[in-house]
Predicted model as a PDB file, atoms N, CA, C, CB and O in Angstrom, pLDDT in the B-factor column:
MODEL        1                                                                  
ATOM      1  N   MET A   1    -101.708-238.059  45.008  1.00 69.00           N  
ATOM      2  CA  MET A   1    -102.370-239.315  44.747  1.00 69.00           C  
ATOM      3  C   MET A   1    -102.715-240.040  46.051  1.00 69.00           C  
ATOM      4  CB  MET A   1    -101.495-240.192  43.868  1.00 69.00           C  
ATOM      5  O   MET A   1    -103.772-240.661  46.163  1.00 69.00           O  
ATOM      6  N   THR A   2    -101.834-239.955  47.009  1.00 70.00           N  
ATOM      7  CA  THR A   2    -102.070-240.633  48.277  1.00 70.00           C  
ATOM      8  C   THR A   2    -103.306-240.081  48.958  1.00 70.00           C  
ATOM      9  CB  THR A   2    -100.859-240.498  49.193  1.00 70.00           C  
ATOM     10  O   THR A   2    -104.147-240.833  49.451  1.00 70.00           O  
ATOM     11  N   TYR A   3    -103.410-238.747  48.983  1.00 73.00           N  
ATOM     12  CA  TYR A   3    -104.572-238.129  49.627  1.00 73.00           C  
ATOM     13  C   TYR A   3    -105.861-238.485  48.890  1.00 73.00           C  
ATOM     14  CB  TYR A   3    -104.402-236.602  49.687  1.00 73.00           C  
ATOM     15  O   TYR A   3    -106.906-238.665  49.516  1.00 73.00           O  
ATOM     16  N   LEU A   4    -105.789-238.586  47.565  1.00 74.00           N  
ATOM     17  CA  LEU A   4    -106.963-238.957  46.786  1.00 74.00           C  
ATOM     18  C   LEU A   4    -107.406-240.370  47.141  1.00 74.00           C  
ATOM     19  CB  LEU A   4    -106.673-238.847  45.281  1.00 74.00           C  
ATOM     20  O   LEU A   4    -108.601-240.632  47.272  1.00 74.00           O  
ATOM     21  N   GLY A   5    -106.461-241.271  47.294  1.00 77.00           N  
ATOM     22  CA  GLY A   5    -106.799-242.643  47.675  1.00 77.00           C  
ATOM     23  C   GLY A   5    -107.422-242.717  49.052  1.00 77.00           C  
ATOM     24  O   GLY A   5    -108.400-243.436  49.259  1.00 77.00           O  
ATOM     25  N   LEU A   6    -106.864-241.978  49.994  1.00 73.00           N  
ATOM     26  CA  LEU A   6    -107.430-241.965  51.343  1.00 73.00           C  
ATOM     27  C   LEU A   6    -108.816-241.341  51.351  1.00 73.00           C  
ATOM     28  CB  LEU A   6    -106.511-241.209  52.300  1.00 73.00           C  
ATOM     29  O   LEU A   6    -109.702-241.802  52.070  1.00 73.00           O  
ATOM     30  N   ALA A   7    -109.006-240.302  50.561  1.00 74.00           N  
ATOM     31  CA  ALA A   7    -110.327-239.662  50.479  1.00 74.00           C  
ATOM     32  C   ALA A   7    -111.351-240.630  49.895  1.00 74.00           C  
ATOM     33  CB  ALA A   7    -110.258-238.374  49.621  1.00 74.00           C  
ATOM     34  O   ALA A   7    -112.487-240.687  50.367  1.00 74.00           O  
ATOM     35  N   ALA A   8    -110.961-241.389  48.874  1.00 76.00           N  
ATOM     36  CA  ALA A   8    -111.874-242.357  48.269  1.00 76.00           C  
ATOM     37  C   ALA A   8    -112.266-243.429  49.281  1.00 76.00           C  
ATOM     38  CB  ALA A   8    -111.233-243.004  47.028  1.00 76.00           C  
ATOM     39  O   ALA A   8    -113.427-243.833  49.344  1.00 76.00           O  
ATOM     40  N   LYS A   9    -111.311-243.883  50.061  1.00 75.00           N  
ATOM     41  CA  LYS A   9    -111.607-244.896  51.086  1.00 75.00           C  
ATOM     42  C   LYS A   9    -112.567-244.333  52.135  1.00 75.00           C  
ATOM     43  CB  LYS A   9    -110.301-245.384  51.765  1.00 75.00           C  
ATOM     44  O   LYS A   9    -113.506-245.014  52.547  1.00 75.00           O  
ATOM     45  N   ALA A  10    -112.334-243.096  52.566  1.00 71.00           N  
ATOM     46  CA  ALA A  10    -113.208-242.467  53.548  1.00 71.00           C  
ATOM     47  C   ALA A  10    -114.616-242.275  52.988  1.00 71.00           C  
ATOM     48  CB  ALA A  10    -112.628-241.123  53.991  1.00 71.00           C  
ATOM     49  O   ALA A  10    -115.603-242.496  53.690  1.00 71.00           O  
ATOM     50  N   LEU A  11    -114.705-241.866  51.733  1.00 73.00           N  
ATOM     51  CA  LEU A  11    -116.009-241.685  51.100  1.00 73.00           C  
ATOM     52  C   LEU A  11    -116.750-243.013  51.017  1.00 73.00           C  
ATOM     53  CB  LEU A  11    -115.851-241.074  49.698  1.00 73.00           C  
ATOM     54  O   LEU A  11    -117.955-243.073  51.260  1.00 73.00           O  
ATOM     55  N   GLY A  12    -116.037-244.065  50.678  1.00 73.00           N  
ATOM     56  CA  GLY A  12    -116.658-245.388  50.629  1.00 73.00           C  
ATOM     57  C   GLY A  12    -117.219-245.811  51.969  1.00 73.00           C  
ATOM     58  O   GLY A  12    -118.306-246.385  52.035  1.00 73.00           O  
ATOM     59  N   HIS A  13    -116.485-245.533  53.047  1.00 65.00           N  
ATOM     60  CA  HIS A  13    -116.972-245.860  54.382  1.00 65.00           C  
ATOM     61  C   HIS A  13    -118.196-245.027  54.729  1.00 65.00           C  
ATOM     62  CB  HIS A  13    -115.871-245.643  55.422  1.00 65.00           C  
ATOM     63  O   HIS A  13    -119.136-245.539  55.338  1.00 65.00           O  
ATOM     64  N   ASN A  14    -118.202-243.751  54.353  1.00 65.00           N  
ATOM     65  CA  ASN A  14    -119.361-242.901  54.629  1.00 65.00           C  
ATOM     66  C   ASN A  14    -120.598-243.401  53.904  1.00 65.00           C  
ATOM     67  CB  ASN A  14    -119.071-241.459  54.227  1.00 65.00           C  
ATOM     68  O   ASN A  14    -121.691-243.422  54.470  1.00 65.00           O  
ATOM     69  N   ILE A  15    -120.428-243.800  52.666  1.00 67.00           N  
ATOM     70  CA  ILE A  15    -121.565-244.295  51.888  1.00 67.00           C  
ATOM     71  C   ILE A  15    -122.097-245.581  52.494  1.00 67.00           C  
ATOM     72  CB  ILE A  15    -121.165-244.524  50.419  1.00 67.00           C  
ATOM     73  O   ILE A  15    -123.310-245.745  52.628  1.00 67.00           O  
ATOM     74  N   SER A  16    -121.208-246.498  52.864  1.00 63.00           N  
ATOM     75  CA  SER A  16    -121.667-247.763  53.447  1.00 63.00           C  
ATOM     76  C   SER A  16    -122.323-247.531  54.810  1.00 63.00           C  
ATOM     77  CB  SER A  16    -120.489-248.749  53.586  1.00 63.00           C  
ATOM     78  O   SER A  16    -123.263-248.241  55.167  1.00 63.00           O  
ATOM     79  N   ALA A  17    -121.843-246.551  55.571  1.00 57.00           N  
ATOM     80  CA  ALA A  17    -122.455-246.248  56.864  1.00 57.00           C  
ATOM     81  C   ALA A  17    -123.853-245.677  56.666  1.00 57.00           C  
ATOM     82  CB  ALA A  17    -121.581-245.261  57.664  1.00 57.00           C  
ATOM     83  O   ALA A  17    -124.759-245.964  57.447  1.00 57.00           O  
ATOM     84  N   GLY A  18    -124.031-244.869  55.622  1.00 53.00           N  
ATOM     85  CA  GLY A  18    -125.340-244.296  55.330  1.00 53.00           C  
ATOM     86  C   GLY A  18    -126.321-245.333  54.825  1.00 53.00           C  
ATOM     87  O   GLY A  18    -127.533-245.159  54.960  1.00 53.00           O  
ATOM     88  N   ALA A  19    -125.813-246.411  54.244  1.00 52.00           N  
ATOM     89  CA  ALA A  19    -126.668-247.462  53.703  1.00 52.00           C  
ATOM     90  C   ALA A  19    -126.920-248.565  54.726  1.00 52.00           C  
ATOM     91  CB  ALA A  19    -126.044-248.051  52.448  1.00 52.00           C  
ATOM     92  O   ALA A  19    -127.387-249.648  54.375  1.00 52.00           O  
ATOM     93  N   GLY A  20    -126.612-248.291  55.980  1.00 51.00           N  
ATOM     94  CA  GLY A  20    -126.850-249.280  57.017  1.00 51.00           C  
ATOM     95  C   GLY A  20    -125.673-250.202  57.237  1.00 51.00           C  
ATOM     96  O   GLY A  20    -125.800-251.210  57.931  1.00 51.00           O  
ATOM     97  N   GLY A  21    -124.548-249.883  56.669  1.00 48.00           N  
ATOM     98  CA  GLY A  21    -123.347-250.699  56.837  1.00 48.00           C  
ATOM     99  C   GLY A  21    -122.668-250.399  58.153  1.00 48.00           C  
ATOM    100  O   GLY A  21    -123.263-249.812  59.057  1.00 48.00           O  
ATOM    101  N   GLU A  22    -121.439-250.801  58.249  1.00 53.00           N  
ATOM    102  CA  GLU A  22    -120.643-250.592  59.464  1.00 53.00           C  
ATOM    103  C   GLU A  22    -120.439-249.102  59.709  1.00 53.00           C  
ATOM    104  CB  GLU A  22    -119.276-251.309  59.357  1.00 53.00           C  
ATOM    105  O   GLU A  22    -120.142-248.352  58.779  1.00 53.00           O  
ATOM    106  N   ALA A  23    -120.598-248.677  60.951  1.00 53.00           N  
ATOM    107  CA  ALA A  23    -120.439-247.255  61.291  1.00 53.00           C  
ATOM    108  C   ALA A  23    -118.980-246.838  61.148  1.00 53.00           C  
ATOM    109  CB  ALA A  23    -120.936-246.976  62.731  1.00 53.00           C  
ATOM    110  O   ALA A  23    -118.074-247.613  61.455  1.00 53.00           O  
ATOM    111  N   TRP A  24    -118.756-245.621  60.686  1.00 51.00           N  
ATOM    112  CA  TRP A  24    -117.405-245.073  60.486  1.00 51.00           C  
ATOM    113  C   TRP A  24    -116.967-244.389  61.752  1.00 51.00           C  
ATOM    114  CB  TRP A  24    -117.359-244.084  59.290  1.00 51.00           C  
ATOM    115  O   TRP A  24    -117.721-243.609  62.333  1.00 51.00           O  
ATOM    116  N   ASP A  25    -115.773-244.666  62.184  1.00 61.00           N  
ATOM    117  CA  ASP A  25    -115.218-243.957  63.323  1.00 61.00           C  
ATOM    118  C   ASP A  25    -113.907-243.314  62.905  1.00 61.00           C  
ATOM    119  CB  ASP A  25    -115.012-244.908  64.530  1.00 61.00           C  
ATOM    120  O   ASP A  25    -113.376-243.619  61.837  1.00 61.00           O  
ATOM    121  N   GLU A  26    -113.383-242.427  63.740  1.00 59.00           N  
ATOM    122  CA  GLU A  26    -112.173-241.683  63.398  1.00 59.00           C  
ATOM    123  C   GLU A  26    -110.998-242.581  63.088  1.00 59.00           C  
ATOM    124  CB  GLU A  26    -111.806-240.758  64.514  1.00 59.00           C  
ATOM    125  O   GLU A  26    -110.252-242.315  62.146  1.00 59.00           O  
ATOM    126  N   GLY A  27    -110.819-243.623  63.847  1.00 72.00           N  
ATOM    127  CA  GLY A  27    -109.659-244.485  63.682  1.00 72.00           C  
ATOM    128  C   GLY A  27    -109.867-245.605  62.674  1.00 72.00           C  
ATOM    129  O   GLY A  27    -108.970-246.428  62.490  1.00 72.00           O  
ATOM    130  N   GLY A  28    -111.011-245.663  62.021  1.00 75.00           N  
ATOM    131  CA  GLY A  28    -111.322-246.752  61.102  1.00 75.00           C  
ATOM    132  C   GLY A  28    -110.350-246.864  59.946  1.00 75.00           C  
ATOM    133  O   GLY A  28    -109.876-247.957  59.636  1.00 75.00           O  
ATOM    134  N   LEU A  29    -110.051-245.751  59.309  1.00 74.00           N  
ATOM    135  CA  LEU A  29    -109.140-245.771  58.170  1.00 74.00           C  
ATOM    136  C   LEU A  29    -107.728-246.110  58.623  1.00 74.00           C  
ATOM    137  CB  LEU A  29    -109.156-244.421  57.442  1.00 74.00           C  
ATOM    138  O   LEU A  29    -107.042-246.899  57.974  1.00 74.00           O  
ATOM    139  N   ALA A  30    -107.292-245.527  59.722  1.00 76.00           N  
ATOM    140  CA  ALA A  30    -105.958-245.822  60.243  1.00 76.00           C  
ATOM    141  C   ALA A  30    -105.860-247.295  60.628  1.00 76.00           C  
ATOM    142  CB  ALA A  30    -105.634-244.925  61.459  1.00 76.00           C  
ATOM    143  O   ALA A  30    -104.847-247.942  60.360  1.00 76.00           O  
ATOM    144  N   HIS A  31    -106.886-247.815  61.240  1.00 80.00           N  
ATOM    145  CA  HIS A  31    -106.884-249.231  61.621  1.00 80.00           C  
ATOM    146  C   HIS A  31    -106.818-250.120  60.379  1.00 80.00           C  
ATOM    147  CB  HIS A  31    -108.139-249.570  62.455  1.00 80.00           C  
ATOM    148  O   HIS A  31    -106.084-251.107  60.354  1.00 80.00           O  
ATOM    149  N   TRP A  32    -107.579-249.768  59.365  1.00 79.00           N  
ATOM    150  CA  TRP A  32    -107.571-250.549  58.128  1.00 79.00           C  
ATOM    151  C   TRP A  32    -106.183-250.538  57.490  1.00 79.00           C  
ATOM    152  CB  TRP A  32    -108.615-250.001  57.139  1.00 79.00           C  
ATOM    153  O   TRP A  32    -105.690-251.577  57.052  1.00 79.00           O  
ATOM    154  N   ILE A  33    -105.548-249.354  57.438  1.00 78.00           N  
ATOM    155  CA  ILE A  33    -104.221-249.257  56.827  1.00 78.00           C  
ATOM    156  C   ILE A  33    -103.215-250.094  57.614  1.00 78.00           C  
ATOM    157  CB  ILE A  33    -103.758-247.784  56.758  1.00 78.00           C  
ATOM    158  O   ILE A  33    -102.445-250.849  57.020  1.00 78.00           O  
ATOM    159  N   ILE A  34    -103.210-249.969  58.926  1.00 81.00           N  
ATOM    160  CA  ILE A  34    -102.248-250.688  59.753  1.00 81.00           C  
ATOM    161  C   ILE A  34    -102.483-252.193  59.688  1.00 81.00           C  
ATOM    162  CB  ILE A  34    -102.328-250.206  61.199  1.00 81.00           C  
ATOM    163  O   ILE A  34    -101.534-252.965  59.821  1.00 81.00           O  
ATOM    164  N   SER A  35    -103.722-252.625  59.486  1.00 85.00           N  
ATOM    165  CA  SER A  35    -104.017-254.054  59.457  1.00 85.00           C  
ATOM    166  C   SER A  35    -103.593-254.729  58.149  1.00 85.00           C  
ATOM    167  CB  SER A  35    -105.491-254.268  59.677  1.00 85.00           C  
ATOM    168  O   SER A  35    -103.606-255.957  58.065  1.00 85.00           O  
ATOM    169  N   GLN A  36    -103.223-253.959  57.142  1.00 82.00           N  
ATOM    170  CA  GLN A  36    -102.758-254.525  55.880  1.00 82.00           C  
ATOM    171  C   GLN A  36    -101.348-255.106  56.065  1.00 82.00           C  
ATOM    172  CB  GLN A  36    -102.769-253.446  54.755  1.00 82.00           C  
ATOM    173  O   GLN A  36    -100.629-254.710  56.982  1.00 82.00           O  
ATOM    174  N   PRO A  37    -100.954-256.052  55.183  1.00 87.00           N  
ATOM    175  CA  PRO A  37     -99.637-256.691  55.336  1.00 87.00           C  
ATOM    176  C   PRO A  37     -98.467-255.699  55.411  1.00 87.00           C  
ATOM    177  CB  PRO A  37     -99.404-257.637  54.186  1.00 87.00           C  
ATOM    178  O   PRO A  37     -97.538-255.917  56.189  1.00 87.00           O  
ATOM    179  N   VAL A  38     -98.489-254.655  54.649  1.00 88.00           N  
ATOM    180  CA  VAL A  38     -97.415-253.647  54.694  1.00 88.00           C  
ATOM    181  C   VAL A  38     -97.962-252.325  55.212  1.00 88.00           C  
ATOM    182  CB  VAL A  38     -96.779-253.450  53.292  1.00 88.00           C  
ATOM    183  O   VAL A  38     -97.452-251.255  54.880  1.00 88.00           O  
ATOM    184  N   GLY A  39     -99.007-252.416  56.030  1.00 85.00           N  
ATOM    185  CA  GLY A  39     -99.711-251.227  56.502  1.00 85.00           C  
ATOM    186  C   GLY A  39     -98.866-250.267  57.295  1.00 85.00           C  
ATOM    187  O   GLY A  39     -98.992-249.054  57.130  1.00 85.00           O  
ATOM    188  N   SER A  40     -97.999-250.783  58.161  1.00 85.00           N  
ATOM    189  CA  SER A  40     -97.176-249.877  58.960  1.00 85.00           C  
ATOM    190  C   SER A  40     -96.224-249.096  58.060  1.00 85.00           C  
ATOM    191  CB  SER A  40     -96.385-250.659  60.029  1.00 85.00           C  
ATOM    192  O   SER A  40     -95.975-247.913  58.292  1.00 85.00           O  
ATOM    193  N   TYR A  41     -95.694-249.759  57.036  1.00 88.00           N  
ATOM    194  CA  TYR A  41     -94.812-249.062  56.095  1.00 88.00           C  
ATOM    195  C   TYR A  41     -95.587-248.033  55.275  1.00 88.00           C  
ATOM    196  CB  TYR A  41     -94.125-250.070  55.161  1.00 88.00           C  
ATOM    197  O   TYR A  41     -95.078-246.952  54.977  1.00 88.00           O  
ATOM    198  N   LEU A  42     -96.826-248.380  54.913  1.00 85.00           N  
ATOM    199  CA  LEU A  42     -97.672-247.441  54.171  1.00 85.00           C  
ATOM    200  C   LEU A  42     -97.988-246.216  55.020  1.00 85.00           C  
ATOM    201  CB  LEU A  42     -98.975-248.125  53.721  1.00 85.00           C  
ATOM    202  O   LEU A  42     -97.941-245.089  54.527  1.00 85.00           O  
ATOM    203  N   ALA A  43     -98.308-246.430  56.290  1.00 82.00           N  
ATOM    204  CA  ALA A  43     -98.606-245.315  57.181  1.00 82.00           C  
ATOM    205  C   ALA A  43     -97.392-244.410  57.349  1.00 82.00           C  
ATOM    206  CB  ALA A  43     -99.070-245.830  58.542  1.00 82.00           C  
ATOM    207  O   ALA A  43     -97.521-243.186  57.357  1.00 82.00           O  
ATOM    208  N   ILE A  44     -96.215-245.011  57.482  1.00 86.00           N  
ATOM    209  CA  ILE A  44     -94.981-244.227  57.593  1.00 86.00           C  
ATOM    210  C   ILE A  44     -94.745-243.432  56.317  1.00 86.00           C  
ATOM    211  CB  ILE A  44     -93.774-245.144  57.882  1.00 86.00           C  
ATOM    212  O   ILE A  44     -94.370-242.261  56.373  1.00 86.00           O  
ATOM    213  N   ALA A  45     -94.964-244.065  55.163  1.00 89.00           N  
ATOM    214  CA  ALA A  45     -94.748-243.385  53.880  1.00 89.00           C  
ATOM    215  C   ALA A  45     -95.705-242.209  53.708  1.00 89.00           C  
ATOM    216  CB  ALA A  45     -94.919-244.372  52.716  1.00 89.00           C  
ATOM    217  O   ALA A  45     -95.302-241.139  53.252  1.00 89.00           O  
ATOM    218  N   VAL A  46     -96.967-242.406  54.073  1.00 84.00           N  
ATOM    219  CA  VAL A  46     -97.952-241.323  53.958  1.00 84.00           C  
ATOM    220  C   VAL A  46     -97.577-240.172  54.887  1.00 84.00           C  
ATOM    221  CB  VAL A  46     -99.377-241.837  54.289  1.00 84.00           C  
ATOM    222  O   VAL A  46     -97.643-239.008  54.491  1.00 84.00           O  
ATOM    223  N   GLY A  47     -97.189-240.489  56.105  1.00 87.00           N  
ATOM    224  CA  GLY A  47     -96.783-239.453  57.052  1.00 87.00           C  
ATOM    225  C   GLY A  47     -95.543-238.710  56.590  1.00 87.00           C  
ATOM    226  O   GLY A  47     -95.463-237.486  56.699  1.00 87.00           O  
ATOM    227  N   ALA A  48     -94.569-239.462  56.070  1.00 93.00           N  
ATOM    228  CA  ALA A  48     -93.340-238.827  55.586  1.00 93.00           C  
ATOM    229  C   ALA A  48     -93.615-237.947  54.373  1.00 93.00           C  
ATOM    230  CB  ALA A  48     -92.293-239.888  55.235  1.00 93.00           C  
ATOM    231  O   ALA A  48     -93.054-236.858  54.253  1.00 93.00           O  
ATOM    232  N   ALA A  49     -94.476-238.417  53.476  1.00 91.00           N  
ATOM    233  CA  ALA A  49     -94.806-237.618  52.295  1.00 91.00           C  
ATOM    234  C   ALA A  49     -95.523-236.334  52.696  1.00 91.00           C  
ATOM    235  CB  ALA A  49     -95.675-238.428  51.321  1.00 91.00           C  
ATOM    236  O   ALA A  49     -95.207-235.258  52.187  1.00 91.00           O  
ATOM    237  N   GLY A  50     -96.483-236.444  53.603  1.00 90.00           N  
ATOM    238  CA  GLY A  50     -97.185-235.248  54.080  1.00 90.00           C  
ATOM    239  C   GLY A  50     -96.245-234.277  54.772  1.00 90.00           C  
ATOM    240  O   GLY A  50     -96.342-233.065  54.580  1.00 90.00           O  
ATOM    241  N   GLY A  51     -95.340-234.808  55.573  1.00 92.00           N  
ATOM    242  CA  GLY A  51     -94.362-233.961  56.244  1.00 92.00           C  
ATOM    243  C   GLY A  51     -93.418-233.285  55.264  1.00 92.00           C  
ATOM    244  O   GLY A  51     -93.069-232.117  55.430  1.00 92.00           O  
ATOM    245  N   ALA A  52     -93.004-234.028  54.239  1.00 93.00           N  
ATOM    246  CA  ALA A  52     -92.101-233.460  53.236  1.00 93.00           C  
ATOM    247  C   ALA A  52     -92.777-232.329  52.462  1.00 93.00           C  
ATOM    248  CB  ALA A  52     -91.628-234.551  52.267  1.00 93.00           C  
ATOM    249  O   ALA A  52     -92.160-231.297  52.197  1.00 93.00           O  
ATOM    250  N   VAL A  53     -94.039-232.527  52.104  1.00 91.00           N  
ATOM    251  CA  VAL A  53     -94.770-231.480  51.384  1.00 91.00           C  
ATOM    252  C   VAL A  53     -94.923-230.246  52.261  1.00 91.00           C  
ATOM    253  CB  VAL A  53     -96.156-231.991  50.934  1.00 91.00           C  
ATOM    254  O   VAL A  53     -94.721-229.125  51.795  1.00 91.00           O  
ATOM    255  N   THR A  54     -95.273-230.440  53.516  1.00 89.00           N  
ATOM    256  CA  THR A  54     -95.424-229.318  54.434  1.00 89.00           C  
ATOM    257  C   THR A  54     -94.101-228.592  54.644  1.00 89.00           C  
ATOM    258  CB  THR A  54     -95.974-229.800  55.771  1.00 89.00           C  
ATOM    259  O   THR A  54     -94.064-227.362  54.669  1.00 89.00           O  
ATOM    260  N   ALA A  55     -93.019-229.344  54.795  1.00 91.00           N  
ATOM    261  CA  ALA A  55     -91.697-228.732  54.958  1.00 91.00           C  
ATOM    262  C   ALA A  55     -91.293-227.952  53.708  1.00 91.00           C  
ATOM    263  CB  ALA A  55     -90.644-229.808  55.270  1.00 91.00           C  
ATOM    264  O   ALA A  55     -90.731-226.862  53.813  1.00 91.00           O  
ATOM    265  N   ALA A  56     -91.575-228.500  52.538  1.00 90.00           N  
ATOM    266  CA  ALA A  56     -91.238-227.808  51.285  1.00 90.00           C  
ATOM    267  C   ALA A  56     -91.994-226.487  51.181  1.00 90.00           C  
ATOM    268  CB  ALA A  56     -91.561-228.701  50.066  1.00 90.00           C  
ATOM    269  O   ALA A  56     -91.429-225.478  50.757  1.00 90.00           O  
ATOM    270  N   LYS A  57     -93.262-226.490  51.565  1.00 86.00           N  
ATOM    271  CA  LYS A  57     -94.033-225.246  51.546  1.00 86.00           C  
ATOM    272  C   LYS A  57     -93.452-224.233  52.518  1.00 86.00           C  
ATOM    273  CB  LYS A  57     -95.500-225.518  51.886  1.00 86.00           C  
ATOM    274  O   LYS A  57     -93.442-223.034  52.238  1.00 86.00           O  
ATOM    275  N   GLY A  58     -92.968-224.711  53.660  1.00 86.00           N  
ATOM    276  CA  GLY A  58     -92.358-223.808  54.634  1.00 86.00           C  
ATOM    277  C   GLY A  58     -91.063-223.215  54.121  1.00 86.00           C  
ATOM    278  O   GLY A  58     -90.821-222.016  54.268  1.00 86.00           O  
ATOM    279  N   VAL A  59     -90.232-224.044  53.523  1.00 90.00           N  
ATOM    280  CA  VAL A  59     -88.945-223.579  52.992  1.00 90.00           C  
ATOM    281  C   VAL A  59     -89.167-222.588  51.858  1.00 90.00           C  
ATOM    282  CB  VAL A  59     -88.094-224.769  52.500  1.00 90.00           C  
ATOM    283  O   VAL A  59     -88.446-221.597  51.741  1.00 90.00           O  
ATOM    284  N   GLN A  60     -90.165-222.857  51.026  1.00 88.00           N  
ATOM    285  CA  GLN A  60     -90.457-221.966  49.900  1.00 88.00           C  
ATOM    286  C   GLN A  60     -91.264-220.746  50.330  1.00 88.00           C  
ATOM    287  CB  GLN A  60     -91.210-222.721  48.816  1.00 88.00           C  
ATOM    288  O   GLN A  60     -91.538-219.861  49.520  1.00 88.00           O  
ATOM    289  N   ARG A  61     -91.641-220.702  51.597  1.00 85.00           N  
ATOM    290  CA  ARG A  61     -92.380-219.593  52.194  1.00 85.00           C  
ATOM    291  C   ARG A  61     -93.717-219.338  51.510  1.00 85.00           C  
ATOM    292  CB  ARG A  61     -91.548-218.341  52.149  1.00 85.00           C  
ATOM    293  O   ARG A  61     -94.160-218.194  51.414  1.00 85.00           O  
ATOM    294  N   LYS A  62     -94.358-220.399  51.036  1.00 79.00           N  
ATOM    295  CA  LYS A  62     -95.653-220.262  50.371  1.00 79.00           C  
ATOM    296  C   LYS A  62     -96.767-219.880  51.344  1.00 79.00           C  
ATOM    297  CB  LYS A  62     -96.012-221.557  49.666  1.00 79.00           C  
ATOM    298  O   LYS A  62     -97.825-219.410  50.925  1.00 79.00           O  
ATOM    299  N   PHE A  63     -96.534-220.079  52.625  1.00 78.00           N  
ATOM    300  CA  PHE A  63     -97.547-219.764  53.621  1.00 78.00           C  
ATOM    301  C   PHE A  63     -97.730-218.265  53.805  1.00 78.00           C  
ATOM    302  CB  PHE A  63     -97.187-220.398  54.937  1.00 78.00           C  
ATOM    303  O   PHE A  63     -98.764-217.827  54.311  1.00 78.00           O  
ATOM    304  N   GLU A  64     -96.734-217.469  53.398  1.00 80.00           N  
ATOM    305  CA  GLU A  64     -96.769-216.027  53.670  1.00 80.00           C  
ATOM    306  C   GLU A  64     -97.932-215.313  52.981  1.00 80.00           C  
ATOM    307  CB  GLU A  64     -95.468-215.396  53.234  1.00 80.00           C  
ATOM    308  O   GLU A  64     -98.391-214.275  53.459  1.00 80.00           O  
ATOM    309  N   LYS A  65     -98.403-215.852  51.877  1.00 81.00           N  
ATOM    310  CA  LYS A  65     -99.514-215.189  51.196  1.00 81.00           C  
ATOM    311  C   LYS A  65    -100.808-215.265  52.000  1.00 81.00           C  
ATOM    312  CB  LYS A  65     -99.727-215.805  49.825  1.00 81.00           C  
ATOM    313  O   LYS A  65    -101.754-214.529  51.720  1.00 81.00           O  
ATOM    314  N   TYR A  66    -100.857-216.153  53.000  1.00 82.00           N  
ATOM    315  CA  TYR A  66    -102.037-216.286  53.836  1.00 82.00           C  
ATOM    316  C   TYR A  66    -101.949-215.479  55.125  1.00 82.00           C  
ATOM    317  CB  TYR A  66    -102.262-217.726  54.163  1.00 82.00           C  
ATOM    318  O   TYR A  66    -102.909-215.446  55.895  1.00 82.00           O  
ATOM    319  N   LEU A  67    -100.814-214.827  55.373  1.00 82.00           N  
ATOM    320  CA  LEU A  67    -100.605-214.066  56.589  1.00 82.00           C  
ATOM    321  C   LEU A  67    -100.885-212.588  56.373  1.00 82.00           C  
ATOM    322  CB  LEU A  67     -99.192-214.259  57.093  1.00 82.00           C  
ATOM    323  O   LEU A  67    -100.592-212.025  55.319  1.00 82.00           O  
ATOM    324  N   ARG A  68    -101.454-211.984  57.389  1.00 83.00           N  
ATOM    325  CA  ARG A  68    -101.622-210.529  57.388  1.00 83.00           C  
ATOM    326  C   ARG A  68    -100.924-210.006  58.638  1.00 83.00           C  
ATOM    327  CB  ARG A  68    -103.154-210.108  57.355  1.00 83.00           C  
ATOM    328  O   ARG A  68    -101.489-210.015  59.731  1.00 83.00           O  
ATOM    329  N   LEU A  69     -99.715-209.560  58.462  1.00 77.00           N  
ATOM    330  CA  LEU A  69     -98.928-209.064  59.582  1.00 77.00           C  
ATOM    331  C   LEU A  69     -98.936-207.537  59.589  1.00 77.00           C  
ATOM    332  CB  LEU A  69     -97.480-209.599  59.511  1.00 77.00           C  
ATOM    333  O   LEU A  69     -98.882-206.911  58.531  1.00 77.00           O  
ATOM    334  N   PRO A  70     -99.004-206.941  60.766  1.00 82.00           N  
ATOM    335  CA  PRO A  70     -98.969-205.478  60.820  1.00 82.00           C  
ATOM    336  C   PRO A  70     -97.611-204.959  60.341  1.00 82.00           C  
ATOM    337  CB  PRO A  70     -99.259-204.980  62.257  1.00 82.00           C  
ATOM    338  O   PRO A  70     -96.568-205.545  60.634  1.00 82.00           O  
ATOM    339  N   GLN A  71     -97.646-203.859  59.607  1.00 80.00           N  
ATOM    340  CA  GLN A  71     -96.409-203.249  59.132  1.00 80.00           C  
ATOM    341  C   GLN A  71     -95.728-202.580  60.328  1.00 80.00           C  
ATOM    342  CB  GLN A  71     -96.686-202.213  57.975  1.00 80.00           C  
ATOM    343  O   GLN A  71     -96.349-201.805  61.055  1.00 80.00           O  
ATOM    344  N   GLY A  72     -94.485-202.879  60.515  1.00 66.00           N  
ATOM    345  CA  GLY A  72     -93.869-202.341  61.706  1.00 66.00           C  
ATOM    346  C   GLY A  72     -92.453-202.177  61.545  1.00 66.00           C  
ATOM    347  O   GLY A  72     -91.774-201.728  62.468  1.00 66.00           O  
TER     348      GLY A  72                                                      
ENDMDL                                                                          
END                                                                             
């Protein structure tokens, strides 16, 4: 859900930039999140959630299906 929300925000910025609105830059979304009243906590939560998901995939070894290692 978090990634979907961030994607929607990014899409909104792209659409407004295409319509002559404010230009989108790489740090725009991060700046917007941090500028919110609880933005720093939100940024930490998003980072922790992403890290937890990545760690879980590593522990479950789900990445191995994407590897082609020589038999040896």
